[in-house]
N, C-alpha and C positions, 0 to 999 in steps of 0.2 A: 546498581553501580556502587553499592556499599556506602551509601551516605543518606542522611535525612535532610529534608527540605522544609523550611518554615515558610508557610504560605499565608498571606493575609486572608482574613475571613470577612467577606469574600474579596478576592482580588478585583480591582477595578480597571487596571491597565494591563491587558494581556497581549503578549506577542506570541504568535504561533509560527513555528519553524517547519511544520509538516503539513502538506496539502490535505491529506485525508482528515487530519485532526482539526484543521482550519474549518473545513466543511462541517464537522461535528459541532464545533463551537457555534457556528451559525444556527444549526438545527437545535441546539440547546437554548437558543434565544438570547445569546450574550450581546449581540448587536454592537453598540458603541463601546462596550467594555473591551472589545478586541481592537487594539490600536495599531497593530502591525502584523504583516504576513510576508511570505516570500514571493518571488516572482513566478514560482511554480504553483501557487495556491489559486488555481483557476476557477474553483467552485466555492461559493456562488459567484456568478459573473459580476454582480453588483459590487461585491467586496473586491474582486480582482481589479475592477476599474477605479475604485475609490479609496481603498485602504492604502496607507503608506507601506512600501515594501522595504525590507531590510536585507536585500541580497537574495541569494539562493539557499537551498537546503544544505549544500556542500561548502558554501562560502558566504558566511554571514558578515554583513557590514557592521562592525561593532559600533562605529560612530553613529550610524543611523539608529541603532538600538538605543544608544545613550540619549539621543535627541528625543526619543519617544517616552523616556522615563517609565519603563514598565515596572509593575510590582509583581509580575509573574511571566516567565517564559516557558513555553511548552514545546518539548522536542521529542525526538525518538532516537534510540541507540543506533539503529541501522541507517536512518535517513541523514543524520547530522554528523559532522566531523568532531572527533573528540577534542581537538585543539580549540575549536570554537566554543564548545560547551564548557571546557575547563576555564577559558577566559571569561565567559559570561557569568559563570557561577561564582566568580570572585566578587561580582558586583550586584547580582540579582538572584532571587529564588528561581531555580531552573528545574522543572519537573520533567522527567524523562520516562517515556514508555518503552517497552521492549516486547513487541507483538510478534508471535511466531505461528499462531493458529487462531481459529475462531473463538475459542474460550478466552484466549488472551485479549482479543479485540473487545469482547463483551466486558471483561474486567476493566480494561482501559476506559471504556465508555462510562461505566459506573463510577470509577474513581474520579474522572474529570468532572462528572456531574456533581459528585459529592463536594469537592473542594472549590467549585465555582458557584455553589449555591443553586444548582439546577438539577438536583438529584431526582425530582419527580419526572422531569422530562427524560433524563438519562435512563431511568427504569423503564419508561414507556418505549423508548427507542430500542433498548436491549430486548425487551419482550417481543417487539415487532420483528426484530431481526431473527430471533429464535423461531418465531412462528413462520417466517418466510423461508427459512432453511428447512423446515419440516416439509415444505412442498417440493423439495428437490426430487427429481426422478433420475438417479444416476445411471450411467451407461452399464448395461449388462449384456454379455460378460465384460469384465474389466479389460481395458486395453492399455498397451504400453504407449507412453506419450513423452514428447519433449516440448518444453516451453522455452522458446528463445527470447532473450531480452536484449541482445546486442550483436552488432556486426563489426568485424575488424577491430579486435578479434571476436570470433563467435563466442557468445556466452549464453548460458542457460540458467534457469532457476534450479537449484539443487536441494540438498537435504536441509531440514530444520528451517524452512522458509514458509512464510504465510502463503505464498503461491502454491507450494507443494501441498499444503493442507487443503486448499481449494481444489486442486487437481484430484486429490483422493476422494473428496466429497462428491465429485461428479463422475466417479468411476474410471479414473485414469491413474495408472502407475507410472511414476516419474522414472525414466530410464537413467537419470543422473543422480538418483537418490543415494547411491553408494559411493559417489565420487567425493574426493576431498574438496572441502570448501563449499560454502553456501551458494556461490554463483560461479561454477567452474567454467573455464575456457576449454574449448574442444576444437578439433580439426574436422574438416568435412569427412575424412575417412573414419574418424572416431564416431561421428554421428551415424554414418552408414552402418558401422559394426554394432552400434547400440540398437539399431533396428526398431525405432518407434513406429507404431502403426498410425499414430496421429501426431502431427507436428503443428504446434501453435506458435505463431509469430505475433508478439505483443505490439500494441500501438504505442507503448511507452515502456521504458525510457527511450529506446531506439524506435523511430517511426518506420516500421517495416511496411513495404509496399508490395504490389503484385510482382515486381521485378525480382524481389528477394525470394518470393515463393518459387518462381521459375528457376532461380539459382539453386535452391535446395532440392527441388524436385529432381534435378539432374542426377543426384546421387541417392535419392530415395523415391524412385519412380512409382512404387506400389503404395506409398503412404497417402493418407488423407491430410490435406493442409487447410489451415484457416488463419486469417489475420484476425486477432481477437482484441477486445477492449481491455487494455491493460489495467484500467481503473477497476473493472469488475473483479479482476484476479488479485490486485495488490493494494487497493485502498481499504483500510480496515476500520474506517469510521462509520458514519451513518449511511454512506453509499452502499453498505452491505444490505440495506433494506431492498435494493433493486437487483442485487447480484443473482439471487436464485432464479428469477424469471429469465434473466439473460442466459444463465447456464442451461436452464431447461430448453431454451431455444436452440442452443448449440448441440446439445445431446440429441434432440429430436432430429436435427439435420444429419447426424451421423448414423442414425438407426433406420433411415429411410431405405 
């Protein structure tokens, strides 16, 4: 973002504005040093039930932030709104991640570990994620796929997204990779013409159900469909430890 951030060494009152990074802070052992999260930070459940919430990822409650007196706020360029971040950084140190692929996620984990005084745990988590991804058994031959994230309007994960990187690692080519925008809108006819062999409907941010599979199958009758765990494909913190096992299960189902 073209700026430097002065962070206390180490910070003692941290607010996280990103669900996947909130879970990472827990797994780094920061405990009571995390004083605020968003209403979408559902992992770990204990934090979701007990930590003060400062609004959502897209609409931060500035007054609630002020009441918690943070000495560090952690956000993400895609998850959070620029206007919120620009307001917050006038008053507090705000560190922002920008994660587009697995390498970027591992870098983010190490950086957060370093400036929170939990570098050793961060190195361990990073190494375990790398080892876990080495167990991936990608689909062969590669198949064309669409990863749907929203209904009304229809939207999909496109180019330069973390989701696309995950798709490629499991042997899927994103049919929306060449479209304009990172999360393009499309019509039913455009999806039909894109002709994905596999259509994945994510559990988040839109909660796709079986009825939506039936709706899309009407114009892609030959495709394979699956409602998939959106956290596995889009959470780029310590949840990545579990993603490869989930991906291997999906791929095994497609190769039967």
